PDB file as gemmi writes it, atoms N, CA and C in Angstrom:
CRYST1    1.000    1.000    1.000  90.00  90.00  90.00 P 1                      
ATOM      1  N   UNK A   1    -149.914  -3.907 -57.626  1.00  0.00           N  
ATOM      2  CA  UNK A   1    -149.568  -3.180 -56.425  1.00  0.00           C  
ATOM      3  C   UNK A   1    -148.745  -4.056 -55.484  1.00  0.00           C  
ATOM      4  N   UNK A   2    -149.009  -5.340 -55.506  1.00  0.00           N  
ATOM      5  CA  UNK A   2    -148.288  -6.251 -54.628  1.00  0.00           C  
ATOM      6  C   UNK A   2    -146.811  -6.369 -54.972  1.00  0.00           C  
ATOM      7  N   UNK A   3    -146.465  -6.180 -56.238  1.00  0.00           N  
ATOM      8  CA  UNK A   3    -145.058  -6.225 -56.632  1.00  0.00           C  
ATOM      9  C   UNK A   3    -144.412  -4.849 -56.610  1.00  0.00           C  
ATOM     10  N   UNK A   4    -145.205  -3.823 -56.825  1.00  0.00           N  
ATOM     11  CA  UNK A   4    -144.643  -2.485 -56.924  1.00  0.00           C  
ATOM     12  C   UNK A   4    -144.229  -1.925 -55.560  1.00  0.00           C  
ATOM     13  N   UNK A   5    -144.986  -2.194 -54.530  1.00  0.00           N  
ATOM     14  CA  UNK A   5    -144.690  -1.644 -53.207  1.00  0.00           C  
ATOM     15  C   UNK A   5    -143.323  -2.085 -52.674  1.00  0.00           C  
ATOM     16  N   UNK A   6    -142.983  -3.380 -52.708  1.00  0.00           N  
ATOM     17  CA  UNK A   6    -141.638  -3.754 -52.236  1.00  0.00           C  
ATOM     18  C   UNK A   6    -140.520  -3.152 -53.085  1.00  0.00           C  
ATOM     19  N   UNK A   7    -140.745  -3.035 -54.380  1.00  0.00           N  
ATOM     20  CA  UNK A   7    -139.720  -2.460 -55.254  1.00  0.00           C  
ATOM     21  C   UNK A   7    -139.482  -1.000 -54.898  1.00  0.00           C  
ATOM     22  N   UNK A   8    -140.538  -0.253 -54.678  1.00  0.00           N  
ATOM     23  CA  UNK A   8    -140.393   1.160 -54.319  1.00  0.00           C  
ATOM     24  C   UNK A   8    -139.730   1.289 -52.952  1.00  0.00           C  
ATOM     25  N   UNK A   9    -140.099   0.449 -52.025  1.00  0.00           N  
ATOM     26  CA  UNK A   9    -139.524   0.533 -50.679  1.00  0.00           C  
ATOM     27  C   UNK A   9    -138.057   0.122 -50.660  1.00  0.00           C  
ATOM     28  N   UNK A  10    -137.682  -0.884 -51.453  1.00  0.00           N  
ATOM     29  CA  UNK A  10    -136.311  -1.377 -51.441  1.00  0.00           C  
ATOM     30  C   UNK A  10    -135.385  -0.659 -52.413  1.00  0.00           C  
ATOM     31  N   UNK A  11    -135.925   0.214 -53.255  1.00  0.00           N  
ATOM     32  CA  UNK A  11    -135.092   0.889 -54.246  1.00  0.00           C  
ATOM     33  C   UNK A  11    -134.359   2.094 -53.686  1.00  0.00           C  
ATOM     34  N   UNK A  12    -134.777   2.592 -52.551  1.00  0.00           N  
ATOM     35  CA  UNK A  12    -134.163   3.787 -52.001  1.00  0.00           C  
ATOM     36  C   UNK A  12    -134.905   5.050 -52.390  1.00  0.00           C  
ATOM     37  N   UNK A  13    -135.988   4.905 -53.108  1.00  0.00           N  
ATOM     38  CA  UNK A  13    -136.779   6.059 -53.531  1.00  0.00           C  
ATOM     39  C   UNK A  13    -137.582   6.633 -52.364  1.00  0.00           C  
ATOM     40  N   UNK A  14    -138.233   5.767 -51.621  1.00  0.00           N  
ATOM     41  CA  UNK A  14    -139.081   6.226 -50.524  1.00  0.00           C  
ATOM     42  C   UNK A  14    -138.304   6.346 -49.215  1.00  0.00           C  
ATOM     43  N   UNK A  15    -137.414   5.399 -48.961  1.00  0.00           N  
ATOM     44  CA  UNK A  15    -136.649   5.370 -47.719  1.00  0.00           C  
ATOM     45  C   UNK A  15    -135.172   5.185 -48.044  1.00  0.00           C  
ATOM     46  N   UNK A  16    -134.281   5.875 -47.339  1.00  0.00           N  
ATOM     47  CA  UNK A  16    -132.836   5.683 -47.578  1.00  0.00           C  
ATOM     48  C   UNK A  16    -132.414   4.249 -47.247  1.00  0.00           C  
ATOM     49  N   UNK A  17    -131.642   3.666 -48.110  1.00  0.00           N  
ATOM     50  CA  UNK A  17    -131.204   2.278 -47.916  1.00  0.00           C  
ATOM     51  C   UNK A  17    -130.299   2.164 -46.694  1.00  0.00           C  
ATOM     52  N   UNK A  18    -129.526   3.189 -46.418  1.00  0.00           N  
ATOM     53  CA  UNK A  18    -128.613   3.152 -45.264  1.00  0.00           C  
ATOM     54  C   UNK A  18    -129.366   3.055 -43.942  1.00  0.00           C  
ATOM     55  N   UNK A  19    -130.624   3.478 -43.896  1.00  0.00           N  
ATOM     56  CA  UNK A  19    -131.417   3.425 -42.667  1.00  0.00           C  
ATOM     57  C   UNK A  19    -132.187   2.116 -42.510  1.00  0.00           C  
ATOM     58  N   UNK A  20    -132.101   1.238 -43.491  1.00  0.00           N  
ATOM     59  CA  UNK A  20    -132.810  -0.042 -43.427  1.00  0.00           C  
ATOM     60  C   UNK A  20    -131.999  -1.055 -42.623  1.00  0.00           C  
ATOM     61  N   UNK A  21    -132.676  -2.082 -42.091  1.00  0.00           N  
ATOM     62  CA  UNK A  21    -131.932  -3.169 -41.451  1.00  0.00           C  
ATOM     63  C   UNK A  21    -130.993  -3.843 -42.460  1.00  0.00           C  
ATOM     64  N   UNK A  22    -129.958  -4.480 -41.965  1.00  0.00           N  
ATOM     65  CA  UNK A  22    -128.930  -5.063 -42.823  1.00  0.00           C  
ATOM     66  C   UNK A  22    -129.497  -6.059 -43.825  1.00  0.00           C  
ATOM     67  N   UNK A  23    -130.432  -6.894 -43.417  1.00  0.00           N  
ATOM     68  CA  UNK A  23    -131.000  -7.891 -44.329  1.00  0.00           C  
ATOM     69  C   UNK A  23    -131.732  -7.217 -45.492  1.00  0.00           C  
ATOM     70  N   UNK A  24    -132.428  -6.124 -45.227  1.00  0.00           N  
ATOM     71  CA  UNK A  24    -133.109  -5.406 -46.310  1.00  0.00           C  
ATOM     72  C   UNK A  24    -132.120  -4.681 -47.212  1.00  0.00           C  
ATOM     73  N   UNK A  25    -131.001  -4.250 -46.668  1.00  0.00           N  
ATOM     74  CA  UNK A  25    -129.963  -3.634 -47.497  1.00  0.00           C  
ATOM     75  C   UNK A  25    -129.390  -4.650 -48.474  1.00  0.00           C  
ATOM     76  N   UNK A  26    -129.201  -5.874 -48.015  1.00  0.00           N  
ATOM     77  CA  UNK A  26    -128.680  -6.933 -48.879  1.00  0.00           C  
ATOM     78  C   UNK A  26    -129.706  -7.285 -49.956  1.00  0.00           C  
ATOM     79  N   UNK A  27    -130.967  -7.416 -49.564  1.00  0.00           N  
ATOM     80  CA  UNK A  27    -132.024  -7.748 -50.521  1.00  0.00           C  
ATOM     81  C   UNK A  27    -132.197  -6.635 -51.544  1.00  0.00           C  
ATOM     82  N   UNK A  28    -132.010  -5.392 -51.144  1.00  0.00           N  
ATOM     83  CA  UNK A  28    -132.199  -4.278 -52.072  1.00  0.00           C  
ATOM     84  C   UNK A  28    -131.174  -4.286 -53.195  1.00  0.00           C  
ATOM     85  N   UNK A  29    -130.057  -4.976 -53.015  1.00  0.00           N  
ATOM     86  CA  UNK A  29    -129.048  -5.037 -54.073  1.00  0.00           C  
ATOM     87  C   UNK A  29    -129.506  -5.841 -55.286  1.00  0.00           C  
ATOM     88  N   UNK A  30    -130.505  -6.696 -55.134  1.00  0.00           N  
ATOM     89  CA  UNK A  30    -130.986  -7.472 -56.284  1.00  0.00           C  
ATOM     90  C   UNK A  30    -132.185  -6.816 -56.963  1.00  0.00           C  
ATOM     91  N   UNK A  31    -132.590  -5.658 -56.473  1.00  0.00           N  
ATOM     92  CA  UNK A  31    -133.709  -4.923 -57.076  1.00  0.00           C  
ATOM     93  C   UNK A  31    -133.138  -3.959 -58.123  1.00  0.00           C  
ATOM     94  N   UNK A  32    -133.441  -4.185 -59.413  1.00  0.00           N  
ATOM     95  CA  UNK A  32    -132.890  -3.301 -60.451  1.00  0.00           C  
ATOM     96  C   UNK A  32    -133.285  -1.836 -60.282  1.00  0.00           C  
ATOM     97  N   UNK A  33    -134.418  -1.581 -59.667  1.00  0.00           N  
ATOM     98  CA  UNK A  33    -134.857  -0.191 -59.491  1.00  0.00           C  
ATOM     99  C   UNK A  33    -133.902   0.589 -58.604  1.00  0.00           C  
ATOM    100  N   UNK A  34    -133.222  -0.078 -57.691  1.00  0.00           N  
ATOM    101  CA  UNK A  34    -132.249   0.604 -56.826  1.00  0.00           C  
ATOM    102  C   UNK A  34    -131.161   1.243 -57.671  1.00  0.00           C  
ATOM    103  N   UNK A  35    -130.626   0.482 -58.610  1.00  0.00           N  
ATOM    104  CA  UNK A  35    -129.529   0.976 -59.434  1.00  0.00           C  
ATOM    105  C   UNK A  35    -130.013   2.072 -60.374  1.00  0.00           C  
ATOM    106  N   UNK A  36    -131.231   1.944 -60.851  1.00  0.00           N  
ATOM    107  CA  UNK A  36    -131.812   2.986 -61.709  1.00  0.00           C  
ATOM    108  C   UNK A  36    -132.006   4.285 -60.928  1.00  0.00           C  
ATOM    109  N   UNK A  37    -132.534   4.190 -59.718  1.00  0.00           N  
ATOM    110  CA  UNK A  37    -132.746   5.376 -58.879  1.00  0.00           C  
ATOM    111  C   UNK A  37    -131.413   6.059 -58.576  1.00  0.00           C  
ATOM    112  N   UNK A  38    -130.377   5.274 -58.303  1.00  0.00           N  
ATOM    113  CA  UNK A  38    -129.056   5.847 -58.043  1.00  0.00           C  
ATOM    114  C   UNK A  38    -128.568   6.618 -59.268  1.00  0.00           C  
ATOM    115  N   UNK A  39    -128.735   6.030 -60.453  1.00  0.00           N  
ATOM    116  CA  UNK A  39    -128.299   6.715 -61.674  1.00  0.00           C  
ATOM    117  C   UNK A  39    -129.090   7.996 -61.911  1.00  0.00           C  
ATOM    118  N   UNK A  40    -130.394   7.938 -61.743  1.00  0.00           N  
ATOM    119  CA  UNK A  40    -131.228   9.115 -61.980  1.00  0.00           C  
ATOM    120  C   UNK A  40    -130.884  10.225 -60.992  1.00  0.00           C  
ATOM    121  N   UNK A  41    -130.697   9.883 -59.727  1.00  0.00           N  
ATOM    122  CA  UNK A  41    -130.318  10.893 -58.735  1.00  0.00           C  
ATOM    123  C   UNK A  41    -128.973  11.523 -59.075  1.00  0.00           C  
ATOM    124  N   UNK A  42    -128.020  10.700 -59.489  1.00  0.00           N  
ATOM    125  CA  UNK A  42    -126.699  11.225 -59.827  1.00  0.00           C  
ATOM    126  C   UNK A  42    -126.759  12.185 -61.017  1.00  0.00           C  
ATOM    127  N   UNK A  43    -127.524  11.826 -62.020  1.00  0.00           N  
ATOM    128  CA  UNK A  43    -127.596  12.672 -63.213  1.00  0.00           C  
ATOM    129  C   UNK A  43    -128.440  13.917 -62.966  1.00  0.00           C  
ATOM    130  N   UNK A  44    -129.597  13.747 -62.370  1.00  0.00           N  
ATOM    131  CA  UNK A  44    -130.520  14.877 -62.221  1.00  0.00           C  
ATOM    132  C   UNK A  44    -130.148  15.822 -61.080  1.00  0.00           C  
ATOM    133  N   UNK A  45    -129.688  15.295 -59.960  1.00  0.00           N  
ATOM    134  CA  UNK A  45    -129.401  16.146 -58.808  1.00  0.00           C  
ATOM    135  C   UNK A  45    -127.945  16.619 -58.806  1.00  0.00           C  
ATOM    136  N   UNK A  46    -127.036  15.672 -59.010  1.00  0.00           N  
ATOM    137  CA  UNK A  46    -125.618  16.029 -58.959  1.00  0.00           C  
ATOM    138  C   UNK A  46    -125.111  16.584 -60.288  1.00  0.00           C  
ATOM    139  N   UNK A  47    -125.789  16.284 -61.384  1.00  0.00           N  
ATOM    140  CA  UNK A  47    -125.390  16.785 -62.690  1.00  0.00           C  
ATOM    141  C   UNK A  47    -124.156  16.102 -63.257  1.00  0.00           C  
ATOM    142  N   UNK A  48    -123.919  14.862 -62.849  1.00  0.00           N  
ATOM    143  CA  UNK A  48    -122.745  14.158 -63.352  1.00  0.00           C  
ATOM    144  C   UNK A  48    -123.093  13.410 -64.631  1.00  0.00           C  
ATOM    145  N   UNK A  49    -122.069  12.953 -65.336  1.00  0.00           N  
ATOM    146  CA  UNK A  49    -122.283  12.304 -66.621  1.00  0.00           C  
ATOM    147  C   UNK A  49    -121.964  10.821 -66.597  1.00  0.00           C  
ATOM    148  N   UNK A  50    -121.762  10.282 -67.796  1.00  0.00           N  
ATOM    149  CA  UNK A  50    -121.552   8.850 -67.977  1.00  0.00           C  
ATOM    150  C   UNK A  50    -120.329   8.306 -67.244  1.00  0.00           C  
ATOM    151  N   UNK A  51    -119.199   9.006 -67.218  1.00  0.00           N  
ATOM    152  CA  UNK A  51    -118.036   8.414 -66.537  1.00  0.00           C  
ATOM    153  C   UNK A  51    -118.273   8.072 -65.065  1.00  0.00           C  
ATOM    154  N   UNK A  52    -119.207   8.729 -64.426  1.00  0.00           N  
ATOM    155  CA  UNK A  52    -119.458   8.466 -63.009  1.00  0.00           C  
ATOM    156  C   UNK A  52    -120.546   7.421 -62.765  1.00  0.00           C  
ATOM    157  N   UNK A  53    -121.380   7.136 -63.756  1.00  0.00           N  
ATOM    158  CA  UNK A  53    -122.476   6.176 -63.541  1.00  0.00           C  
ATOM    159  C   UNK A  53    -122.275   4.864 -64.285  1.00  0.00           C  
ATOM    160  N   UNK A  54    -121.082   4.631 -64.811  1.00  0.00           N  
ATOM    161  CA  UNK A  54    -120.868   3.427 -65.612  1.00  0.00           C  
ATOM    162  C   UNK A  54    -121.012   2.146 -64.795  1.00  0.00           C  
ATOM    163  N   UNK A  55    -120.680   2.175 -63.505  1.00  0.00           N  
ATOM    164  CA  UNK A  55    -120.806   0.963 -62.691  1.00  0.00           C  
ATOM    165  C   UNK A  55    -122.262   0.550 -62.523  1.00  0.00           C  
ATOM    166  N   UNK A  56    -123.124   1.508 -62.214  1.00  0.00           N  
ATOM    167  CA  UNK A  56    -124.549   1.199 -62.076  1.00  0.00           C  
ATOM    168  C   UNK A  56    -125.140   0.739 -63.404  1.00  0.00           C  
ATOM    169  N   UNK A  57    -124.683   1.365 -64.490  1.00  0.00           N  
ATOM    170  CA  UNK A  57    -125.162   0.972 -65.820  1.00  0.00           C  
ATOM    171  C   UNK A  57    -124.758  -0.460 -66.151  1.00  0.00           C  
ATOM    172  N   UNK A  58    -123.538  -0.840 -65.801  1.00  0.00           N  
ATOM    173  CA  UNK A  58    -123.099  -2.220 -66.038  1.00  0.00           C  
ATOM    174  C   UNK A  58    -123.906  -3.214 -65.206  1.00  0.00           C  
ATOM    175  N   UNK A  59    -124.241  -2.849 -63.985  1.00  0.00           N  
ATOM    176  CA  UNK A  59    -125.057  -3.732 -63.142  1.00  0.00           C  
ATOM    177  C   UNK A  59    -126.432  -3.935 -63.772  1.00  0.00           C  
ATOM    178  N   UNK A  60    -127.040  -2.850 -64.237  1.00  0.00           N  
ATOM    179  CA  UNK A  60    -128.364  -2.964 -64.858  1.00  0.00           C  
ATOM    180  C   UNK A  60    -128.287  -3.768 -66.157  1.00  0.00           C  
ATOM    181  N   UNK A  61    -127.263  -3.531 -66.963  1.00  0.00           N  
ATOM    182  CA  UNK A  61    -127.108  -4.307 -68.196  1.00  0.00           C  
ATOM    183  C   UNK A  61    -126.866  -5.779 -67.899  1.00  0.00           C  
ATOM    184  N   UNK A  62    -126.108  -6.076 -66.851  1.00  0.00           N  
ATOM    185  CA  UNK A  62    -125.888  -7.467 -66.448  1.00  0.00           C  
ATOM    186  C   UNK A  62    -127.176  -8.141 -66.003  1.00  0.00           C  
ATOM    187  N   UNK A  63    -127.977  -7.426 -65.219  1.00  0.00           N  
ATOM    188  CA  UNK A  63    -129.265  -7.976 -64.795  1.00  0.00           C  
ATOM    189  C   UNK A  63    -130.180  -8.187 -65.995  1.00  0.00           C  
ATOM    190  N   UNK A  64    -130.159  -7.251 -66.932  1.00  0.00           N  
ATOM    191  CA  UNK A  64    -130.987  -7.379 -68.135  1.00  0.00           C  
ATOM    192  C   UNK A  64    -130.580  -8.613 -68.930  1.00  0.00           C  
ATOM    193  N   UNK A  65    -129.279  -8.797 -69.136  1.00  0.00           N  
ATOM    194  CA  UNK A  65    -128.799  -9.968 -69.875  1.00  0.00           C  
ATOM    195  C   UNK A  65    -129.155 -11.258 -69.150  1.00  0.00           C  
ATOM    196  N   UNK A  66    -129.003 -11.274 -67.838  1.00  0.00           N  
ATOM    197  CA  UNK A  66    -129.322 -12.463 -67.049  1.00  0.00           C  
ATOM    198  C   UNK A  66    -130.796 -12.844 -67.186  1.00  0.00           C  
ATOM    199  N   UNK A  67    -131.687 -11.872 -66.975  1.00  0.00           N  
ATOM    200  CA  UNK A  67    -133.117 -12.172 -67.063  1.00  0.00           C  
ATOM    201  C   UNK A  67    -133.551 -12.484 -68.491  1.00  0.00           C  
ATOM    202  N   UNK A  68    -132.906 -11.869 -69.477  1.00  0.00           N  
ATOM    203  CA  UNK A  68    -133.215 -12.168 -70.875  1.00  0.00           C  
ATOM    204  C   UNK A  68    -132.810 -13.598 -71.218  1.00  0.00           C  
ATOM    205  N   UNK A  69    -131.636 -14.011 -70.771  1.00  0.00           N  
ATOM    206  CA  UNK A  69    -131.199 -15.385 -71.030  1.00  0.00           C  
ATOM    207  C   UNK A  69    -132.100 -16.404 -70.339  1.00  0.00           C  
ATOM    208  N   UNK A  70    -132.519 -16.120 -69.119  1.00  0.00           N  
ATOM    209  CA  UNK A  70    -133.437 -17.026 -68.425  1.00  0.00           C  
ATOM    210  C   UNK A  70    -134.757 -17.119 -69.167  1.00  0.00           C  
ATOM    211  N   UNK A  71    -135.280 -15.982 -69.628  1.00  0.00           N  
ATOM    212  CA  UNK A  71    -136.572 -16.005 -70.319  1.00  0.00           C  
ATOM    213  C   UNK A  71    -136.475 -16.721 -71.665  1.00  0.00           C  
ATOM    214  N   UNK A  72    -135.362 -16.555 -72.370  1.00  0.00           N  
ATOM    215  CA  UNK A  72    -135.182 -17.258 -73.647  1.00  0.00           C  
ATOM    216  C   UNK A  72    -135.080 -18.756 -73.409  1.00  0.00           C  
ATOM    217  N   UNK A  73    -134.354 -19.136 -72.367  1.00  0.00           N  
ATOM    218  CA  UNK A  73    -134.192 -20.561 -72.069  1.00  0.00           C  
ATOM    219  C   UNK A  73    -135.519 -21.208 -71.674  1.00  0.00           C  
ATOM    220  N   UNK A  74    -136.366 -20.490 -70.962  1.00  0.00           N  
ATOM    221  CA  UNK A  74    -137.636 -21.049 -70.491  1.00  0.00           C  
ATOM    222  C   UNK A  74    -138.768 -20.928 -71.513  1.00  0.00           C  
ATOM    223  N   UNK A  75    -138.537 -20.192 -72.595  1.00  0.00           N  
ATOM    224  CA  UNK A  75    -139.576 -19.982 -73.602  1.00  0.00           C  
ATOM    225  C   UNK A  75    -139.794 -21.264 -74.393  1.00  0.00           C  
ATOM    226  N   UNK A  76    -141.052 -21.623 -74.556  1.00  0.00           N  
ATOM    227  CA  UNK A  76    -141.402 -22.822 -75.323  1.00  0.00           C  
ATOM    228  C   UNK A  76    -142.448 -22.448 -76.360  1.00  0.00           C  
ATOM    229  N   UNK A  77    -142.175 -22.846 -77.590  1.00  0.00           N  
ATOM    230  CA  UNK A  77    -143.124 -22.575 -78.672  1.00  0.00           C  
ATOM    231  C   UNK A  77    -143.966 -23.836 -78.860  1.00  0.00           C  
ATOM    232  N   UNK A  78    -145.264 -23.655 -78.811  1.00  0.00           N  
ATOM    233  CA  UNK A  78    -146.194 -24.765 -79.027  1.00  0.00           C  
ATOM    234  C   UNK A  78    -147.089 -24.402 -80.189  1.00  0.00           C  
ATOM    235  N   UNK A  79    -147.020 -25.186 -81.241  1.00  0.00           N  
ATOM    236  CA  UNK A  79    -147.825 -24.902 -82.421  1.00  0.00           C  
ATOM    237  C   UNK A  79    -149.116 -25.712 -82.443  1.00  0.00           C  
ATOM    238  N   UNK A  80    -149.246 -26.688 -81.601  1.00  0.00           N  
ATOM    239  CA  UNK A  80    -150.447 -27.530 -81.626  1.00  0.00           C  
ATOM    240  C   UNK A  80    -151.285 -27.331 -80.408  1.00  0.00           C  
TER     241      UNK A  80                                                      
END                                                                             
């Protein structure tokens, strides 16, 4: 719950990002859930397709690659 609450608040799901203070708007850009919520709203509410959501998809894929590379680099196998 301690990690989920800030993610929900900063993703734009509960509160519009435009109504947040500037510092929270900047911080919300590093929350992957923000980009996911934007894509879901665009597809489900506006009915748009892939050509309009490719930017958000690239951001999410970039974040995924970044965190995957960090986790692979920090992974240590210990057999003993």
